[in-house]
DOLUMKE-19647 format. One record per residue (C-alpha): y, z, x. Coordinates in pm, 1 decimal, padded with zeros to 6 digits. Last residue first. Layout:
N
          v          w          u
          Y          Z          X
...
# end
This chain:
510
          v          w          u
   -06417.4   -00047.1   -04626.6
   -06027.4   -00068.2   -04666.5
   -05925.7   -00291.9   -04422.8
   -05614.4   -00522.1   -04306.0
   -05341.4   -00321.8   -04391.3
   -05007.1   -00343.2   -04218.1
   -04817.9   -00393.8   -04507.2
   -04878.1   -00052.4   -04629.3
   -04560.1   -00027.8   -04861.0
   -04784.5    00152.8   -05193.6
   -05127.0    00213.9   -05063.5
   -05201.5    00517.3   -05295.8
   -04997.8    00321.5   -05533.2
   -05150.8    00496.0   -05853.3
   -05491.6    00670.7   -05750.7
   -05804.7    00565.0   -05612.6
   -06187.7    00664.9   -05745.8
   -06407.5    00595.3   -05426.8
   -06719.2    00366.0   -05526.3
   -06702.7    00158.1   -05290.8
   -06702.7    00424.4   -04987.2
   -06410.7    00430.8   -04761.2
   -06298.5    00393.2   -04407.0
   -05972.9    00315.6   -04367.3
   -05777.9    00075.3   -04184.1
   -05438.0   -00093.3   -04040.2
   -05198.3    00182.7   -04098.1
   -04864.3    00068.5   -03948.5
   -04623.0    00119.4   -04289.6
   -04763.7    00479.0   -04368.9
   -04516.6    00426.4   -04698.2
   -04738.5    00541.7   -04978.0
   -05074.0    00674.3   -04851.9
   -05175.9    00937.4   -05079.7
   -04927.9    00785.6   -05323.7
   -05213.9    00875.2   -05595.9
   -05461.6    01097.9   -05509.0
   -05782.8    01007.0   -05366.0
   -06144.0    01022.1   -05509.2
   -06502.7    01034.6   -05422.2
   -06458.7    01047.1   -05010.7
   -06837.7    01008.1   -04853.7
   -06773.6    00708.2   -04639.4
   -06416.8    00865.1   -04515.6
   -06501.2    00896.9   -04151.4
   -06263.4    00675.1   -04021.6
   -05830.1    00683.7   -04095.9
   -05615.4    00464.1   -03886.7
   -05286.3    00361.1   -03784.7
   -05053.2    00663.5   -03896.8
   -04736.1    00586.0   -03698.1
   -04528.0    00640.1   -04074.5
   -04702.0    00910.9   -04162.9
   -04457.7    00880.5   -04501.7
   -04721.7    00993.8   -04757.1
   -05046.2    01104.9   -04600.5
   -05141.7    01384.4   -04860.2
   -04913.6    01256.9   -05123.0
   -05186.9    01336.8   -05405.0
   -05512.6    01482.9   -05284.0
   -05798.1    01343.1   -05078.9
   -06124.8    01422.5   -05210.8
   -06490.6    01424.3   -05108.1
   -06435.3    01531.4   -04727.6
   -06794.9    01705.7   -04609.5
   -06863.2    01353.4   -04383.1
   -06551.9    01470.1   -04184.8
   -06279.8    01283.0   -04133.7
   -06148.1    01106.9   -03842.8
   -05731.7    01064.9   -03787.1
   -05526.7    00840.7   -03627.4
   -05173.8    00792.0   -03519.4
   -05010.4    01166.0   -03640.1
   -04684.8    01204.4   -03456.1
   -04437.8    01217.4   -03771.0
   -04634.9    01387.9   -04005.6
   -04456.3    01261.3   -04294.9
   -04688.7    01463.3   -04564.2
   -04979.5    01577.3   -04377.8
   -05059.8    01806.8   -04655.1
   -04903.1    01675.1   -04940.6
   -05208.0    01780.4   -05218.9
   -05456.3    01929.7   -05068.7
   -05745.3    01775.1   -04856.1
   -06100.4    01849.4   -04948.9
   -06419.4    01937.5   -04813.7
   -06312.0    02071.4   -04466.4
   -06666.8    02284.8   -04326.6
   -06706.2    02041.4   -04030.7
   -06383.0    01982.5   -03837.1
   -06141.7    01731.1   -03917.1
   -06077.6    01468.2   -03604.1
   -05731.9    01462.9   -03549.6
   -05518.7    01228.5   -03293.6
   -05128.2    01279.7   -03248.0
   -05098.2    01651.4   -03376.6
   -04844.5    01812.9   -03563.2
   -04970.1    02139.8   -03561.6
   -04951.4    02352.5   -03878.6
   -05209.0    02158.5   -04143.6
   -05166.2    02332.2   -04475.5
   -05402.8    02357.7   -04813.0
   -05732.6    02214.5   -04697.8
   -05998.6    02307.2   -04961.1
   -06350.5    02463.4   -04746.3
   -06382.3    02664.5   -05097.4
   -06286.7    02994.4   -04927.9
   -05930.8    02832.4   -04840.4
   -05840.3    02632.8   -04539.7
   -05535.5    02645.6   -04318.4
   -05657.3    02428.9   -04057.2
   -05369.0    02473.3   -03729.9
   -05572.2    02796.6   -03637.5
   -05867.6    02578.4   -03558.3
   -05882.0    02653.8   -03216.4
   -05749.5    03034.9   -03265.0
   -06088.3    03089.9   -03480.0
   -06306.8    02963.3   -03168.7
   -06128.0    03156.0   -02933.9
   -06130.4    03470.5   -03161.1
   -06555.6    03385.3   -03249.5
   -06584.8    03383.1   -02870.1
   -06410.3    03731.2   -02802.6
   -06569.9    03889.9   -03115.3
   -06946.2    03753.8   -02959.0
   -07158.4    03510.1   -03204.3
   -07378.7    03633.3   -03460.8
   -07056.0    03612.0   -03740.6
   -07057.2    03224.8   -03752.3
   -06711.1    03174.2   -03869.7
   -06669.3    02862.1   -04130.5
   -06450.0    02600.0   -03955.1
   -06761.0    02429.1   -03837.6
   -06970.6    02398.2   -03538.4
   -06840.7    02545.9   -03245.9
   -07114.3    02608.3   -02921.7
   -07157.6    02910.2   -02731.8
   -07290.5    02861.0   -02385.7
   -07390.3    03242.4   -02236.2
   -07336.2    03286.8   -01852.0
   -07134.1    03587.8   -01923.5
   -06934.1    03349.0   -02096.1
   -06971.5    03016.5   -02158.7
   -06761.2    02846.3   -02435.7
   -06859.2    02562.0   -02619.5
   -06658.7    02287.6   -02862.5
   -06323.7    02254.0   -02765.0
   -06145.5    01959.8   -02974.3
   -05868.5    02117.8   -03178.3
   -05732.2    02341.5   -02882.3
   -05459.9    02446.4   -03143.1
   -05435.2    02803.5   -03012.9
   -05672.1    02841.6   -02680.3
   -05473.2    03129.1   -02543.2
   -05346.6    03255.5   -02913.9
   -05418.1    03652.6   -02788.4
   -05466.7    03692.6   -02437.2
   -05782.6    03660.6   -02265.8
   -05884.7    03911.4   -02016.3
   -06112.0    03819.3   -01730.7
   -06380.3    04068.9   -01635.4
   -06691.9    03865.5   -01727.3
   -06599.5    03630.4   -01446.7
   -06647.4    03242.7   -01428.6
   -06524.8    03176.4   -01780.4
   -06643.2    02823.6   -01853.9
   -06433.3    02627.4   -02120.1
   -06566.2    02324.6   -02328.2
   -06405.8    01985.8   -02502.3
   -06004.2    02043.9   -02359.0
   -05838.6    01674.7   -02426.3
   -05578.0    01867.9   -02737.5
   -05432.1    02106.9   -02520.8
   -05223.7    02222.1   -02792.5
   -05258.8    02587.9   -02633.4
   -05388.9    02607.0   -02309.6
   -05198.9    02891.0   -02173.0
   -05062.2    02980.5   -02517.6
   -05112.9    03375.3   -02474.2
   -05207.5    03446.4   -02111.9
   -05506.7    03392.1   -01950.0
   -05543.2    03723.1   -01714.6
   -05750.0    03829.7   -01393.5
   -05827.0    03510.6   -01251.1
   -06026.8    03519.6   -00889.4
   -06338.8    03441.8   -01120.8
   -06171.9    03093.0   -01160.4
   -06204.4    02972.6   -01507.8
   -06376.6    02664.2   -01535.6
   -06288.3    02347.5   -01778.4
   -06446.3    02094.1   -01944.2
   -06304.4    01760.9   -02020.3
   -05888.0    01743.8   -01972.7
   -05638.5    02044.7   -01839.9
   -05306.7    01965.0   -01882.3
   -05193.7    02244.6   -02086.4
   -05362.1    02546.6   -01853.2
   -05088.9    02704.4   -01824.2
   -05007.1    03097.6   -01763.6
   -05342.1    03170.9   -01550.6
   -05269.7    03541.9   -01418.9
   -05422.5    03561.2   -01049.9
   -05046.7    03647.6   -00858.8
   -04965.1    03319.0   -01022.9
   -05218.4    03054.2   -01162.1
   -05098.0    02714.2   -01326.5
   -05395.1    02556.7   -01396.5
   -05423.2    02148.1   -01374.1
   -05248.3    02203.6   -01005.7
   -04968.5    02063.7   -00839.9
   -04837.3    01834.5   -01082.3
   -04834.1    02095.6   -01339.7
   -04679.6    02316.7   -01087.7
   -04390.1    02094.2   -01120.1
   -04330.2    02119.0   -01503.8
   -04359.0    02442.5   -01447.9
   -04026.0    02439.5   -01291.6
   -03889.4    02220.2   -01444.6
   -03885.3    02449.0   -01739.3
   -03994.5    02408.1   -02102.7
   -04261.7    02711.4   -02134.6
   -04188.4    02935.3   -01862.4
   -04293.8    03259.8   -02035.4
   -04517.9    03077.9   -02296.9
   -04704.1    03350.0   -02349.3
   -04629.6    03657.9   -02150.7
   -04691.5    03750.9   -01784.1
   -04834.0    04061.3   -01630.7
   -04925.8    04185.5   -01343.3
   -04604.8    04155.4   -01107.5
   -04599.8    04370.2   -00801.9
   -04632.6    04021.0   -00645.7
   -04261.3    03935.4   -00692.1
   -04262.9    03585.9   -00865.9
   -04021.5    03320.1   -00674.8
   -03867.4    03058.5   -00924.8
   -03731.6    02699.6   -00800.9
   -03655.2    02433.4   -01140.0
   -03495.2    02633.7   -01436.3
   -03244.4    02363.9   -01559.6
   -03444.3    02329.0   -01911.0
   -03459.3    02691.8   -01945.0
   -03670.5    02641.8   -02322.4
   -03860.1    02931.4   -02264.4
   -03760.9    03166.8   -01991.2
   -03832.9    03476.6   -02133.5
   -04075.7    03359.6   -02408.2
   -04292.6    03645.9   -02372.1
   -04256.2    03943.9   -02158.0
   -04278.1    03928.2   -01772.5
   -04390.3    04266.2   -01642.6
   -04413.6    04484.7   -01344.4
   -04119.0    04427.7   -01183.2
   -04130.6    04655.4   -00890.4
   -04052.8    04394.6   -00666.4
   -03781.8    04116.0   -00750.6
   -03804.8    03813.8   -00981.8
   -03600.4    03556.5   -00778.5
   -03481.0    03282.7   -00963.6
   -03337.6    02954.4   -00897.1
   -03205.5    02658.4   -01132.2
   -02951.1    02859.3   -01326.8
   -02875.4    02890.9   -01716.4
   -02840.2    03304.8   -01788.7
   -02951.2    03510.4   -02030.8
   -03320.6    03630.7   -01927.8
   -03488.7    03844.2   -02147.2
   -03751.6    04121.2   -02202.1
   -03818.6    04199.9   -01834.1
   -04052.0    04470.0   -01754.3
   -03966.0    04781.0   -01492.5
   -03930.9    05012.0   -01747.0
   -03662.6    04814.7   -01941.8
   -03539.4    04500.5   -01772.8
   -03282.8    04246.2   -01949.4
   -03180.9    03986.5   -01721.8
   -02914.5    03834.8   -01618.5
   -02740.9    04134.4   -01562.8
   -02958.2    04104.6   -01154.8
   -02715.7    04002.1   -00982.1
   -02473.8    04262.6   -01117.7
   -02723.8    04508.5   -01075.9
   -02721.8    04446.7   -00720.7
   -02354.2    04485.2   -00715.8
   -02349.3    04812.0   -00904.5
   -02593.6    04948.5   -00611.2
   -02389.8    04830.9   -00323.2
   -02104.2    05004.1   -00477.9
   -02258.4    05355.0   -00605.4
   -02375.0    05367.9   -00227.9
   -02740.8    05352.4   -00142.3
   -02911.8    05725.0   -00072.1
   -03001.0    05811.4   -00434.2
   -03188.8    05467.4   -00481.2
   -03141.7    05408.8   -00857.7
   -03006.2    05024.5   -00792.4
   -03269.1    04996.3   -00476.7
   -03553.9    05064.3   -00716.0
   -03571.8    04688.4   -00801.2
   -03746.7    04638.8   -00468.7
   -03638.9    04575.5   -00082.0
   -03298.1    04566.2   -00102.3
   -03152.0    04625.0    00247.7
   -02820.2    04854.9    00283.4
   -02611.7    04701.6    00641.2
   -02354.5    04933.6    00756.3
   -02078.6    04755.1    00938.1
   -01811.0    04825.6    00659.8
   -02060.3    04748.4    00402.6
   -02353.9    04473.3    00410.4
   -02547.0    04442.8    00118.4
   -02908.5    04311.9    00173.6
   -03154.0    04071.6    00034.4
   -02948.4    03903.6   -00304.2
   -03236.2    03641.5   -00470.9
   -03114.7    03705.5   -00815.8
   -02778.9    03617.9   -00774.3
   -02810.7    03559.0   -01142.1
   -02491.8    03755.1   -01245.5
   -02265.9    03835.1   -00907.2
   -01916.8    03837.7   -01084.9
   -02104.3    04000.1   -01418.5
   -01802.1    04184.5   -01516.7
   -01525.3    04190.9   -01316.6
   -01490.8    04230.7   -00908.8
   -01253.6    04480.4   -00689.5
   -01459.7    04555.0   -00380.6
   -01365.8    04944.9   -00281.4
   -01650.3    04953.2   -00054.8
   -01465.6    04785.9    00300.0
   -01509.3    04460.7    00454.0
   -01813.6    04358.2    00214.6
   -02083.3    04128.1    00335.1
   -02290.8    03983.9    00136.1
   -02645.2    03850.0    00195.4
   -02927.0    03685.2    00001.0
   -02723.6    03380.1   -00197.3
   -03006.7    03170.3   -00337.3
   -02937.3    03153.3   -00692.2
   -02538.7    03102.6   -00689.2
   -02620.7    03167.7   -01106.5
   -02274.7    03342.8   -01128.0
   -02091.5    03365.6   -00863.2
   -01733.4    03401.1   -00987.9
   -01865.0    03549.3   -01369.4
   -01597.0    03762.7   -01381.8
   -01326.8    03754.7   -01125.4
   -01287.9    03846.2   -00795.4
   -01012.2    04027.3   -00661.1
   -00988.7    04024.2   -00295.5
   -00833.3    04298.1   -00126.5
   -01167.9    04451.0   -00008.3
   -01248.7    04117.3    00186.5
   -01539.4    03904.6    00105.5
   -01835.4    03787.9    00287.3
   -02082.0    03564.2    00160.6
   -02422.1    03457.7    00267.4
   -02682.2    03229.8    00148.1
   -02458.3    02933.5   -00016.6
   -02681.9    02653.3   -00074.5
   -02740.2    02680.0   -00458.8
   -02357.0    02681.8   -00579.0
   -02429.2    02709.2   -00973.3
   -02128.2    02898.8   -01004.5
   -01869.6    02932.8   -00713.1
   -01544.2    02960.1   -00876.6
   -01734.5    03066.3   -01252.1
   -01413.5    03272.0   -01300.6
   -01150.7    03312.3   -01040.5
   -01171.3    03386.5   -00705.5
   -00859.0    03578.3   -00567.8
   -00724.6    03680.6   -00269.1
   -00886.4    03462.3   -00025.6
   -00810.0    03466.6    00335.1
   -01157.0    03560.2    00418.4
   -01380.3    03383.0    00150.5
   -01442.6    03117.4    00466.9
   -01685.0    02903.4    00251.2
   -02052.1    02764.3    00338.6
   -02342.7    02525.9    00247.1
   -02248.7    02370.3   -00054.3
   -02488.4    02141.8   -00172.9
   -02509.4    02212.3   -00543.7
   -02135.8    02241.7   -00620.8
   -02196.7    02293.9   -00932.5
   -01881.0    02539.1   -00990.1
   -01636.5    02452.7   -00684.8
   -01300.2    02517.0   -00877.3
   -01438.9    02658.2   -01206.8
   -01181.3    02901.7   -01268.3
   -00943.2    02899.0   -00986.7
   -00950.1    02981.3   -00570.0
   -00671.0    03146.3   -00480.1
   -00559.0    03181.7   -00053.2
   -00580.6    02854.4    00026.8
   -00396.6    02802.8    00390.8
   -00727.0    02771.6    00578.1
   -00875.6    02469.5    00361.0
   -01194.2    02361.8    00531.5
   -01491.6    02234.6    00264.9
   -01848.6    02136.4    00373.0
   -02146.4    02069.8    00207.5
   -02021.3    01858.7   -00123.5
   -02318.0    01674.8   -00234.9
   -02311.4    01798.7   -00600.2
   -01956.8    01731.8   -00640.5
   -01973.7    01911.7   -00994.6
   -01656.2    02055.3   -01055.1
   -01410.4    02007.3   -00698.8
   -01068.3    02066.0   -00863.8
   -01242.3    02272.2   -01144.9
   -00901.4    02492.5   -01188.3
   -00668.1    02514.5   -00917.0
   -00687.6    02517.0   -00559.7
   -00404.3    02744.9   -00459.5
   -00287.8    02755.5   -00067.0
   -00186.9    02426.4   -00017.7
   -00089.0    02237.5    00291.2
   -00444.0    02132.5    00412.1
   -00720.3    02022.7    00227.2
   -01070.1    01922.1    00487.2
   -01335.4    01765.4    00249.9
   -01708.1    01632.8    00304.4
   -01991.8    01555.6    00168.0
   -01830.0    01383.3   -00128.1
   -02138.0    01136.8   -00319.2
   -02028.0    01311.5   -00662.6
   -01696.6    01265.8   -00658.0
   -01733.3    01509.2   -01012.0
   -01430.7    01659.5   -00972.2
   -01158.5    01568.1   -00719.3
   -00866.5    01642.1   -00878.4
   -01004.6    01819.2   -01132.8
   -00698.2    02074.8   -01232.1
   -00389.4    02000.8   -00951.4
   -00351.6    02003.9   -00579.8
   -00018.4    02113.7   -00487.9
    00151.3    02100.6   -00181.4
   -00062.6    01834.4    00005.4
   -00208.7    01744.3    00346.1
   -00538.9    01540.0    00281.8
   -00892.1    01486.9    00407.9
   -01163.6    01329.6    00184.7
   -01501.0    01248.6    00286.0
   -01764.6    01036.5    00038.2
   -01567.1    00854.8   -00202.4
   -01878.1    00656.4   -00423.5
   -01855.4    00899.4   -00723.5
   -01490.4    00841.1   -00802.3
   -01506.8    01051.8   -01086.2
   -01196.2    01233.4   -01086.9
   -00977.2    01078.4   -00859.9
   -00638.5    01202.8   -01028.0
   -00798.6    01405.7   -01256.1
   -00515.0    01612.3   -01286.0
   -00241.7    01553.3   -01026.7
   -00223.5    01531.6   -00667.1
    00151.7    01647.1   -00575.9
    00379.7    01666.8   -00258.9
    00254.4    01468.4   -00028.9
    00172.6    01507.6    00348.5
    00133.5    01199.2    00568.2
   -00068.0    00883.5    00628.2
   -00326.0    00993.2    00376.7
   -00632.7    00747.3    00405.3
   -00887.0    00733.8    00111.7
   -01250.8    00611.9    00159.1
   -01546.8    00474.3   -00066.6
   -01363.8    00368.9   -00368.0
   -01668.3    00213.7   -00609.7
   -01647.5    00442.9   -00893.8
   -01272.0    00374.7   -00976.7
   -01338.9    00689.1   -01222.9
   -00933.7    00814.3   -01195.1
   -00717.6    00650.5   -00998.7
   -00393.5    00767.9   -01117.9
   -00600.7    01000.5   -01341.9
   -00241.4    01214.6   -01366.4
   -00014.7    01126.9   -01100.4
   -00014.0    01058.0   -00723.8
    00281.7    01188.9   -00558.7
    00495.4    01150.5   -00245.0
    00397.5    00859.0   -00075.3
    00634.8    00747.1    00189.3
    00367.1    00737.3    00460.9
    00207.8    00441.9    00307.0
   -00165.5    00507.4    00171.2
   -00469.5    00335.9    00236.0
   -00731.5    00296.0    00017.0
   -01063.4    00137.9    00058.6
   -01346.0    00036.1   -00220.8
   -01108.2   -00102.0   -00502.0
   -01291.7   -00342.4   -00706.4
   -01419.0   -00104.4   -01010.4
   -01072.0   -00018.7   -01160.5
   -01182.5    00280.5   -01389.0
   -00791.1    00378.1   -01383.6
   -00556.5    00210.2   -01181.9
   -00225.5    00311.5   -01345.5
   -00387.9    00548.0   -01542.0
   -00057.9    00795.4   -01455.1
    00220.6    00643.5   -01198.4
    00124.3    00634.3   -00853.0
    00426.6    00708.6   -00622.0
    00623.7    00646.0   -00355.2
    00531.0    00292.5   -00301.0
    00808.0    00076.8   -00093.0
    00614.4    00156.6    00212.4
    00329.3   -00081.8    00172.8
    00047.0    00029.0    00010.4
# end
């Protein structure tokens, strides 16, 4: 840009995808709001002199920008937010970084800003790669200023620094906090989610954190104990049991001294990808980690996810499965909805099995326990089987709600491929209506009737087999099954009104 340029007006180059490099003139005084917002191919910027102001969102979402060096008096909100390729930055001349200045700069590893004394809310939030920061000059750290900075391992703070609420929330790999003086000023949840904390140093004295009991240790200064309590405030802990998790961190460490993790504690924490579980944990409740990235990664490593001899997940298991003799506990829902499981063998008779461990394993037909093989023959319970085996088989068929006459009045599992077990003699009205996953169903040879609207609007149902003994089908039973191609029926079956209305793909009904 020529020397005649003194400023960049708001939105001047917004979204310009052709700009790759900018050299500003010495005369430049300011870049206004969103001046280069979203210039996604911008790789480098050269400022040839100190400038007065870089406005809000001036370079936000310049996702190819890799480095930055600027001497600026005022750097406004979100000036470089979501510059996801930015790896290093040098900021001179300013004492104040406004809200969200580098928010979401996930590749930023190194930042130099020697004159900065105040970092506002969200300034470095989600800077996943930020490895270090000089906190010694800071007098104020805003809310969530360094939240989710998961490459920070140590922070060194002055006693006269005011730390706002949630300032370091979910920076889950911070292991050491160093204080120049015990009189640190910090607000609620300032360190919430910093669960990997191992040492708090105060005035040159290091207090090692070996287990959860640290927060009750009479030999530890109250300042250190309250900081650690802040770190664990992401949990509800009672009697050495974690009952709930309130944050949304990517990295969590369960400290030594915790004995149990309750049901559903981390369920659906979709961002949770790394978990360290202390050896002291001897019980993990059902679906404690269901829906997390961490559990997905563990499934890739092993079909059965086992932690501290606790089998917490086997949902991807297929065929015949052998539970190792080292497993002390099978958590509830561990094999829930494992539709490909056909048999399970317990290598040890001391393995405890929690309720619903085999919920809706509809194709599990055999359990081998204490060297004896037990076979599931139908929906009716066999009183001659061991109580534990009865419970497992009952849970396998839990999705089928049947009355004493074998009438199926409800099916709770939205299952893709369904095989009706022996003992079901009729299907009630609307039982499978609008089952949006059901693609194939195999009826047993005892089914003699299908109720009104039983399969209405099952829009992905392709085939129905095993219906040779069905004597009657109620009205609209298969109405709106648009992709139904075939159904196996008796020639003498009594078919009600509009049973196959809008079944435009039906080719065979034999």
